[in-house]
C-alpha positions in Angstrom: 33.8 8.4 15.2 30.2 9.0 14.0 29.5 12.7 13.1 26.4 13.3 14.4 25.8 16.5 12.5 27.0 15.3 9.4 24.7 12.6 9.8 21.7 14.7 10.6 22.4 16.7 7.2 23.1 13.6 5.2 19.4 12.6 6.4 17.8 16.1 5.8 19.1 16.5 2.6 18.7 13.2 1.4 15.2 12.2 2.8 13.4 11.8 -0.3 15.6 9.1 -1.7 15.9 7.5 1.8 12.1 7.1 1.9 11.9 5.9 -1.5 14.7 3.4 -0.7 12.6 1.8 2.1 9.5 1.7 0.1 11.9 -0.5 -2.1 12.9 -2.3 0.6 9.4 -3.2 1.4 8.9 -4.8 -1.6 12.2 -7.4 -0.7 8.9 -8.4 1.3 10.3 -8.2 5.3 8.3 -9.8 8.0 6.5 -6.5 8.6 5.0 -6.4 5.3 3.7 -10.1 5.0 -0.1 -10.4 4.5 -0.5 -6.8 4.6 -1.5 -4.8 1.2 1.5 -2.2 1.8 3.6 -3.8 -0.8 0.8 -3.2 -3.5 0.8 0.3 -2.3 4.5 0.5 -3.1 4.0 -0.9 -6.2 1.7 1.7 -7.0 4.1 4.5 -6.4 6.7 3.0 -8.5 4.0 2.7 -11.6 3.1 6.2 -11.0 6.6 7.0 -11.2 7.4 5.6 -14.1 4.1 6.7 -16.2 5.3 10.5 -15.6 8.3 10.0 -16.5 7.3 8.0 -20.0 7.9 11.4 -22.2 11.6 11.2 -21.0 12.1 7.8 -22.7 13.7 6.8 -26.1 12.0 4.4 -28.6 14.4 1.5 -27.8 13.0 1.5 -23.8 9.5 1.9 -25.0 9.8 -1.2 -26.9 11.1 -3.3 -24.1 8.6 -1.7 -21.7 5.4 -3.2 -24.1 7.2 -6.6 -24.4 7.8 -7.0 -20.9 3.8 -5.5 -20.1 2.6 -8.3 -22.5 4.9 -11.3 -21.2 4.0 -9.8 -17.5 -0.4 -9.9 -18.6 0.6 -13.5 -19.6 2.2 -14.4 -16.7 -0.3 -12.4 -14.2 -3.3 -14.2 -16.0 -1.9 -17.6 -15.6 -1.1 -17.3 -12.3 -4.6 -16.6 -11.1 -4.4 -13.2 -9.6 -7.2 -11.0 -8.9 -8.1 -7.8 -10.9 -5.8 -5.5 -8.8 -2.9 -7.9 -8.7 -2.7 -8.1 -12.7 -3.2 -4.5 -12.8 0.2 -3.9 -10.9 1.9 -6.7 -12.8 1.2 -5.6 -16.0 2.1 -1.8 -15.3 5.0 -2.9 -13.5 7.2 -2.6 -16.1 7.0 1.3 -16.4 10.2 1.0 -14.2 11.7 1.1 -17.4 10.7 4.9 -17.9 12.8 5.7 -14.6 15.9 7.3 -15.8 19.0 4.9 -15.2 20.0 7.4 -12.7 17.4 7.5 -10.7 17.1 3.8 -10.5 20.6 3.5 -9.4 20.2 5.9 -6.5 17.2 4.0 -5.5 19.1 0.8 -5.5 22.0 2.8 -3.3 19.6 3.8 -0.7 18.1 0.6 -0.9 21.8 -1.0 -0.2 22.2 1.3 2.6 18.7 0.6 4.5 19.6 -3.4 3.8 23.0 -3.3 5.4 21.3 -1.5 8.8 18.7 -4.0 8.8 20.9 -6.9 8.4 23.2 -5.7 10.9 20.9 -5.1 13.7 19.2 -8.7 12.6 22.5 -10.1 12.8 23.1 -9.0 16.4 20.0 -10.3 17.5 20.3 -13.7 15.6 23.9 -14.3 17.1 22.4 -12.8 20.7 19.2 -15.7 20.8 21.5 -18.8 18.7 25.2 -18.4 20.2 24.9 -16.3 23.4 21.3 -17.8 24.4 20.1 -15.0 25.4 16.0 -14.5 25.9 14.8 -12.0 24.0 11.1 -11.3 23.6 9.2 -12.5 20.6 5.9 -12.5 19.1 4.5 -15.0 16.4 3.0 -14.1 13.0 2.0 -16.8 10.3 4.3 -17.4 7.4 4.4 -15.5 4.3 3.9 -19.0 2.2 0.9 -20.8 2.8 2.7 -23.9 1.8 4.4 -23.8 5.4 2.8 -25.1 8.2 4.6 -23.4 11.3 4.5 -19.7 12.2 7.7 -17.1 12.7 9.3 -16.0 15.8 9.6 -12.5 15.1 12.2 -10.7 17.3 13.0 -7.0 16.4 14.9 -7.0 12.9 14.4 -10.6 12.8 11.9 -13.6 11.6 12.6 -17.4 12.7 10.8 -20.4 12.0 8.9 -21.7 15.2 10.6 -25.4 14.9 13.4 -26.9 16.6 17.2 -26.8 15.6 19.9 -29.2 16.4 22.7 -27.1 14.9 22.9 -23.1 14.5 20.0 -22.5 12.2 20.5 -20.8 8.6 20.2 -16.9 8.9 16.8 -15.7 7.4 17.4 -12.1 8.5 13.8 -10.4 7.9 12.4 -12.9 5.5 10.8 -16.2 4.8 13.8 -18.1 3.8 17.5 -17.6 4.1 18.0 -17.9 0.3 16.4 -14.5 0.1 19.4 -13.1 2.3 22.1 -15.4 -0.1 20.3 -13.7 -3.4 20.0 -10.1 -2.0 23.7 -10.1 -0.3 25.3 -11.8 -3.5 23.9 -9.1 -5.9 25.0 -6.3 -3.7 28.3 -7.7 -3.1 29.2 -8.7 -6.9 27.6 -5.2 -8.0 29.3 -2.7 -5.5 32.3 -4.8 -4.6 35.2 -1.7 -4.2 32.4 0.6 -3.5 31.6 -1.3 -0.2 33.3 0.2 2.9 34.7 -2.2 5.1 31.8 -2.2 7.5 29.4 -3.0 4.9 31.2 -5.3 2.9 31.7 -7.5 6.6 28.2 -7.2 7.3 26.7 -8.5 4.0 29.6 -11.1 3.7 28.9 -12.3 6.9 24.9 -12.8 6.3 25.5 -14.4 2.8 28.3 -17.0 4.9 25.3 -17.7 7.6 22.6 -18.2 5.4 23.9 -21.3 4.1 22.7 -20.4 0.7 24.5 -22.7 -1.9 23.8 -20.2 -4.6 25.6 -17.4 -2.5 28.7 -19.6 -2.1 28.9 -20.6 -5.7 28.0 -17.3 -7.1 30.8 -15.5 -4.8 33.9 -17.9 -6.0 32.7 -17.7 -9.2 33.1 -13.9 -9.3 36.3 -13.9 -7.1 37.8 -16.5 -9.4 37.7 -14.0 -12.1 39.2 -11.2 -9.7 41.6 -13.1 -8.2 42.2 -16.8 -8.3 44.6 -16.9 -5.5 42.1 -15.3 -3.0 39.7 -18.2 -3.8 42.4 -20.7 -3.2 43.4 -19.1 0.1 39.4 -19.0 0.8 38.9 -22.9 0.1 41.8 -23.6 2.0 41.0 -21.4 5.0 37.7 -23.3 5.1 39.1 -26.5 4.6 41.4 -26.0 7.6 38.5 -24.6 9.6 36.0 -27.6 8.8 39.4 -30.1 9.7 40.4 -28.5 12.8 37.0 -27.8 14.6 34.3 -30.4 14.9 31.3 -28.0 15.4 32.1 -26.5 12.0 32.5 -29.9 10.4 29.0 -30.4 11.7 27.9 -27.1 10.1 29.8 -27.9 7.1 28.3 -31.5 6.9 24.7 -30.6 7.3 24.3 -27.5 5.3 27.0 -28.1 2.8 28.3 -31.1 2.1 25.4 -33.2 2.3 23.3 -30.8 -0.2 26.3 -31.7 -2.7 26.1 -35.2 -3.0 24.5 -37.2 -6.0 21.7 -39.0 -5.0 20.3 -42.1 -6.5 18.2 -40.3 -9.3 21.8 -38.4 -10.5 20.5 -34.9 -9.1 22.1 -33.0 -6.2 20.9 -34.0 -3.0 20.5 -30.3 -1.7 18.5 -29.3 -4.9 15.4 -28.4 -2.9 14.2 -26.3 -5.9 12.1 -29.1 -7.0 9.9 -31.8 -5.4 10.7 -35.8 -6.9 6.7 -35.8 -7.8 7.5 -32.5 -9.9 10.6 -33.8 -11.4 8.9 -37.4 -12.7 5.8 -35.2 -14.0 8.2 -32.2 -15.5 10.1 -35.4 -17.6 6.9 -36.7 -18.8 5.8 -32.9 -19.9 8.7 -32.2 -22.1 7.8 -35.0 -24.1 4.1 -34.0 -24.2 2.1 -31.2 -26.5 2.0 -28.9 -23.9 5.9 -28.1 -24.0 5.2 -24.9 -26.2 2.8 -23.2 -24.2 2.5 -24.8 -20.9 -0.1 -26.6 -18.8 -1.0 -23.5 -16.5 -1.0 -23.7 -12.8 -0.5 -27.0 -11.4 -1.1 -28.4 -7.9 2.0 -30.6 -8.6 4.0 -27.6 -9.2 3.3 -26.1 -5.9 6.4 -26.0 -3.7 8.8 -26.0 -6.8 10.5 -22.9 -7.6 13.1 -23.0 -10.5 13.2 -22.7 -14.6 11.2 -26.2 -14.9 7.9 -24.5 -13.0 8.3 -21.7 -15.6 8.7 -24.0 -18.5 5.9 -26.5 -17.1 3.1 -23.6 -16.0 3.8 -20.9 -18.7 6.0 -23.0 -21.6 8.8 -23.2 -23.2 8.2 -19.9 -25.7 7.2 -17.9 -22.7 10.3 -18.6 -20.7 12.9 -18.3 -23.8 11.2 -15.1 -24.5 11.3 -13.7 -20.7 15.3 -15.0 -20.6 16.2 -13.5 -23.6 14.5 -10.0 -23.1 16.5 -9.7 -20.2 19.8 -11.2 -21.5 19.0 -8.6 -25.0 18.7 -5.6 -22.1 22.3 -6.7 -20.3 23.8 -7.1 -23.8 22.7 -3.8 -25.1 24.0 -2.3 -22.2 27.2 -3.9 -21.1 30.1 -3.8 -23.5 32.6 -4.8 -20.9 32.7 -8.6 -20.7 33.5 -8.5 -17.4 30.3 -6.9 -16.2 28.5 -8.8 -18.8 30.0 -12.0 -16.8 28.7 -11.0 -13.7 25.4 -10.3 -14.8 25.1 -13.7 -16.2 26.3 -15.5 -13.5 23.7 -13.8 -11.1 20.9 -14.1 -13.6 21.3 -17.8 -14.5 21.9 -18.6 -11.1 18.4 -16.8 -10.0 16.9 -18.5 -12.9 17.9 -22.1 -11.7 16.8 -21.3 -8.2 14.6 -18.4 -7.9 13.3 -17.4 -11.4 10.8 -14.7 -10.4 11.1 -12.8 -13.4 8.0 -10.7 -12.8 8.1 -10.1 -9.3 8.6 -6.1 -9.2 11.5 -6.5 -6.7 13.7 -8.9 -8.4 12.2 -7.1 -12.0 13.6 -3.9 -10.2 16.8 -5.6 -9.2 17.8 -7.1 -12.6 17.4 -3.7 -14.4 19.2 -1.6 -12.1 22.3 -4.2 -11.4 22.5 -3.7 -15.6 22.2 0.0 -15.2 24.9 0.1 -12.2 27.5 -2.2 -13.7 27.1 0.2 -17.1 27.7 3.3 -15.0 31.0 1.6 -13.3 32.3 0.5 -16.9 31.8 4.2 -18.1 33.5 5.6 -15.2 36.3 3.1 -15.7 36.6 4.0 -19.3 36.7 7.9 -18.8 39.5 7.4 -16.0 41.5 5.3 -18.6 41.1 8.1 -21.2 42.3 10.5 -19.1 45.1 8.2 -18.2 45.8 8.1 -21.9 45.8 11.6 -22.7 48.2 12.5 -19.5 51.0 10.4 -20.8 
């Protein structure tokens, strides 16, 4: 039973970090932050926090921050951002100067807030699309200007205002189900055993209902390193449900199987990260003189989100430098091979399908994922050392 007194006590003495966690939650772009300046205000808050923490940082962190600031400036310039957008982009790497301990507390606070919002979002989603309960909604414009439809906004849920033949993919408060898959799998593989049963189920269910291939593949790759028998059990259970229950077979066929088929061009049918026209242009681009420095923003790259778009618009040199810096940060801090593996499968997967290196939200998540994995490694090493001494 929930102890109300303890809950109030927790809120009272953790109000500051809860507030900061909510400001960071806004950076993940839930529907109530769409087409507003609230995200920029939150970015400025974190930049100022990083700025007043500079004197506490060591030389290596300062060098990394400067290198990321240079790359972020290049990225912002190519993106044709306005002056304020460029300033925010250039100085957001000041996050490096916030101590890892404080970044971890922000991530933990974000995790708790995310779970609460996702839980209520799941309740509304299942009520509307499974129980067919008529819940009032409003409509807002899409976050992505390329989408030609509005969104129905229920409490805790934003759904495209289009018709669905099957149970739709679960987007929660975001404009794409893939966002839910990307965030949920990060929290699952990063916190894992630190999650209580309720939190684990909520996050896992959100990822499953998002029908995100990235979520499924990363989850299987992660579980395979922890318990191979569990992976086999999960796969056999899913196969049994798909075979036995026709409705589940329909979902599997539409959302999973059909996306894993190889099309006439030799690519995954479900790989919607790039358009066919862009892929043709990209093949020509690889043999052009623009390969090293890119062609800049181009209409043909609109609607695509892949490592290919980074190389095409910003060049191979920019891509290699950015990828290498994040990887160097992880390798320099993670001495445990399993922890490094967890980061790499997530980071490589995100690079393939959502390479938003300099989006403030994902930039923070990449850094703090490494920080938290390092903290767990240090804790486990301390426990092992004490065990050895006790023997």
